[in-house]
N, C-alpha and C positions, 0 to 999 in steps of 0.2 A: 689825701695822700696815704698810700698803703705801705705799712711796714713790711719790708721784705727781708727774709732771712732763711737759712737752710732748715728745712723741716725733714725729720727722719722718723722712722718708726720707733727708734730708740732715742729718747731725749738726750741732748748733749749740752753740758754746762755752758760752753761758750756761746752757742746759738741761743739757748734759752735765756741768757742774760738780756737779750733784746726785750723780752716780755716783762722783765723785771725793771730794767733801767729807764726806758723811755717814758713810761707813764709817770714816773717821778719828775722828769726833767722837761717834758713838753706840755704846753697848755692843753687843757681838756678839749677834745674835739679836733686837735691838730692832726691826729692820725685817724683814718677811716678806711673804708674798703674801696675807695675810688682809685682804681689801678691806672688811671691816666697819668698819675705821678707816683713814683716809687721812692720810698725812703730806705736807702741801703745803709744799715748801721753796722753792728758788730758781726764780723766774720769775713771769710775769704769768698765774698759773694759778687765780685766784679766778674761776671760771666758773659760769654758771647751769645747766650741764648735768651737773655732777658727780652721782653717784648719790645720790638723796635718802635712801636707807636706810643709807648709810655716814656715820659720824661723821667730820667733816673738821677737822683741826687745822692752823691756819695758823701756819707757822714762818718768818716773814720774807717771805712771798709778797706780791704786789701785785695790784691790780686794774688791768688794762690797757685796758679798753674793747673787748675783742674779743667779748664777749657782753654781754647786759644784766646789771646788777649782781644777784647772787644775794641772797636773803633770808637773811642770816647770823644772824637772830634767831629762826629756826624751831626751835631746839633741836638741830640737827644740825651746828652749827659751834662751834668753840672757838678764838678767836684767841689765840695765845701772844705773838706780836708781828707787826707789819706793816711793809711796806717803807717807807711814808712817809705824810705827813699827807693827801695826796689820796686814798689808799686808805681811810684812816680816815673822811674826810668823806663819800666816796661810799657807804660801807657803813653809815654811821650809828654808827660806833664811836668810842671815846675816842681823842684824839690822843696820850694817854699811851702807847698801844700802838705808835705810829709810831716805831720805833727805827731801822731801816735794812733794806736788802735782806740776806738771810741769807748772801749770798756774802761779806759782810764777815768772816765767821768763818774765812775762809782765813788770817786773821792769827794764828789759834791753832795753825796747823800749822807745822812747820819751814819756813823760807824756801826757796822753790824754788831749785834750782841754776840759775844763770844760764847760758843757752845762747847769748847774744849779749853782746858787750862794748860797751855804749854805742850811740849813734846814735839815730835816730828811726824808729819803726815805724808801720805803718798796718794797722789791723784793720777790714775792711769788714763790713757786715751780711751774714749768710750769703745773704740774698736777692740781694745784689749780685754774687755770684760767677757766677751764671748770666746776668747782664745785661751785665756789663762786662769790661774787661781790666785788672783792678787789679794782678795779679801783674806784668804787663808795665809798667804805669805806675810801680810801685814800683821796678822794675829801672832804668828810665830816670831816675827821680828820685834814685836812690841811697838809698832807704828800705828798711827791713826789712819784707817782706811777711809778715803774720801771717794764716794760714789759719784762718777761724772754724770750719771743719769738722775741724780736727786734734784729736788727743787732748788733753784738758785739761792734762796734765802738760807737754806740748810747748809749748802756748800760755803757760802760767804761767812756764816757764823763759825764754821770749822776753821777756815783759812785764817780768819781774823785772830783766832785764839792760839794758833800754833807758834812755836819758836822757829820752825823751819818747815818748808814744804818741798818735797821731791815731787816733780810733776812731769808726766809725759804729755800732758795736755797743755797747749800753748796758753790758753786763757787761764789756766791755773797760775802760770807764771805772771801773766799780765795783771790779774787781780791781786795776787800776792804782792807784787811790786807796788801796785797802787795803794794797798793797805799797809805797806811797809813790813810785810812778813818776808824774811829772807827765804830765797828759793834756790833750788838746784834743778837744772834742765836735764831730764832723761830723754835720750835720743829716741824719737819715734821710729818704729819698725819700718814704715813706708817712707822712703826718701822724699817722696813728693811733698811731705809735710814739713820738710826742713827749711825751705826758702822763706816761708811765712814767718817762722821764728826769727830769722835774720832780718827780715823786713821790719818787724816790730822792734827788735833789740837795737838795731842800728839807729832807729829814730830817737832812742833814749841814750845813745852813746854807750851801750853795754857791749863789752867784749864777751860774747856768749861762749860759755864753756860747756860742751856736751859731756854727758856721762852715760855709758851704756848700761842697760839693764840685763839681767840674766833671765832667760826664758823660764816661766813658771809651769810650763806644760810641754808635752811632746808636740802638740799642735803649734805652739809658739816657737818651739825649736825649729820646726820645719819651715815656718814662715820666715824666720830669721835666716835660715840657710839658703832660701830662695830669694833673699834680699827684698822680701815683701812684694814680689811681683804677683799681682792679684790673680793672674791666670791660674796659679797653682792652688788657690785657697779652697775652691770647691772640692777637689779630690782630697785635699788634706783634712778638711773638716770631717769627712765621713769616717776615716780611720783614726784620725787624731783624737777623736772624742769617744772612741770605742772603749768598753770596759776593760779590755785586755791591756790598755795603756795605763791603767790606774797606778800600778806599782811604780812605773817610770815617772808618772806625773807627780807622785808624792816625793820622789827623790829630787826632781827638778824644782818643785815648790819650796822644798827645804833649802836648796842652793840659792834660789831667788831671794828667800828670806834673809839668808846670811849676807847676801850681796847688798840688800837694802840696809842692813845694819852698817855695813862698810860705807855706803853712800851717806848715811846719816852723820858720819864723822867727817865728811868732806866740807870744805869751805863753801858756803852758799854765796849767792850773788844778790845784788840789789842796785838799782840805779841810784844816782846821787840825788839828794834832796833838791838841789837846784834844778836838775834836769826834770824831775817828775813834777815839781811845782810849776816850772815854766811851760811844760807840755800841757799840763792840766789847764792853766790859764788861757793858753792859745786855743785849745780845743773848746773850752767854754765860750770864749769870745767868738769863735767861728760859728758855733751852734747858735748863740744868741743873735748874731747878725742874720743868720739864715732864718730863724724863727720870726724876727722882726720884719724881714723883707717879705716873707710869705703872708704874715698877718696884715701888713700894709696892703699888699696886693689883693688879699681877700676883701678888705674893707673897701677898697676902691671899686672892686667888681660889684659889691653889694650896692654902693651908691649909684652906680651906672644903671642898675636895673630898677631902681626905685622910680615910681611914677612921678 
């Protein structure tokens, strides 16, 4: 069974969690390179272009709207559990399967060693790294900058040690909530990313409160003005990153830093202990049942081929 997740030229914290989490939770050899069966874990990876001849097992994945909804009733899909109720409704599946994003299972691992001692951190969406000056904005605001392209264990150690996380990346909020670090949701520029946040938060009974960011560069300002429509990004990148824009960029970065300071004073969010504990137990039970069924099936197959 092959682990399937979104690969990009630029590593992304949420996606890379797959390579960190599953080796800790699954038996050795459970995952391999046999793509006749696909293990769909963390991410909005319920796509319509996955191989039709592969059997696809959904383990906490979600539908993000990045493709048309696939037909999960064609016999090549088995939902073990889903990220949230919006995924269930879109795919025509029972809401009983809508437990939570599988990144919640980070709670089953030893707590990450804290690499920061308190304070407020900011985790941008990985798309924002190439558009703005968020590292500089965090330095000016006195916030801990958390790089979404860093190794997962690095990011986990930072989030675990914070008093509060401001995050534009959904899996920043998911992991912070799992580790019980209060978090604040920064609205992503591209509206297509919004539904998946609601899918996850509704599964945990969270009344999500969005907070807008201020652009930290001319390029980001332009992207925001065009409401994140990707058609405009190519032309904006050419002139938005030109040296002539540096004075304006410095002004915008300073404004973004001041706004981060204001956000750090807002009331953060956190799911209730009862909700997170119940979701963790249900996700663990669903995963354990799945592993047992696959292991039993594998043992029976081996017995059949013995002389």
